[in-house]
C-alpha positions as CSV (number, residue, x, y, z in Angstrom):
1,L,48.4,69.4,78.6
2,T,44.6,69.9,77.9
3,G,44.6,73.6,77.8
4,Q,41.9,73.7,80.5
5,T,42.0,74.7,84.1
6,L,41.4,72.1,86.8
7,S,37.9,73.6,87.5
8,G,37.2,73.5,83.8
9,L,38.1,69.8,83.7
10,I,35.9,69.0,86.7
11,A,33.0,71.0,85.3
12,R,33.3,69.0,82.0
13,R,33.3,65.7,83.8
14,L,30.3,66.7,85.9
15,T,28.5,67.8,82.7
16,D,29.3,64.6,80.8
17,A,28.0,62.5,83.7
18,A,24.8,64.6,84.0
19,C,24.2,64.4,80.2
20,R,24.6,60.6,80.3
21,D,22.3,60.2,83.3
22,L,19.7,62.6,81.8
23,V,19.4,60.7,78.6
24,F,19.9,57.1,79.7
25,T,18.2,56.9,83.1
26,P,14.8,57.6,84.4
27,T,16.3,59.3,87.5
28,S,14.8,62.6,88.4
29,I,16.9,65.7,87.7
30,N,17.0,66.5,91.5
31,R,18.4,63.0,92.2
32,I,21.0,63.4,89.4
33,A,22.0,66.7,90.8
34,E,22.4,65.1,94.3
35,S,24.3,62.1,93.0
36,L,26.8,64.5,91.4
37,G,27.4,66.4,94.6
38,F,25.1,69.4,94.2
39,A,23.2,70.2,97.4
40,D,21.0,72.7,95.7
41,P,19.0,71.5,92.6
42,A,18.6,75.1,91.4
43,Y,22.4,75.6,91.4
44,F,22.7,72.4,89.4
45,N,20.2,73.8,86.9
46,R,22.2,77.1,86.6
47,F,25.5,75.1,86.3
48,F,24.2,72.8,83.6
49,R,22.7,75.7,81.6
50,R,26.1,77.6,81.8
51,Q,27.9,74.5,80.5
52,T,25.5,73.4,77.8
53,G,23.2,76.4,77.0
54,R,20.2,74.3,77.9
55,T,18.3,73.4,81.0
56,P,18.6,69.8,82.2
57,G,14.9,69.2,81.3
58,D,15.3,70.6,77.9
59,Y,18.4,68.6,77.3
60,R,16.7,65.4,78.4
61,R,13.7,65.9,76.1
62,T,15.7,67.0,73.1
63,E,18.3,64.2,73.3
64,R,15.8,61.5,74.0
65,R,13.7,62.6,71.0
66,R,16.9,62.7,68.8
67,L,17.7,59.1,69.9
68,E,14.2,57.9,69.1
69,T,14.5,59.1,65.5
70,T,17.8,57.5,64.7
């Protein structure tokens, strides 16, 4: 129906949740990773970068700056 695999859909949901938390909460990246089920913060960083092309820290900084200017 969606044209994506189950693992692709799960990855998308995790990425969406991470993006939301990175921008709209003060929660540390390590805590966000843990809340999403990642036992290893370094693996979360690699996963997030594969999905978005940016590190979680870079994503947070860029998107928060973008929101401040709108």
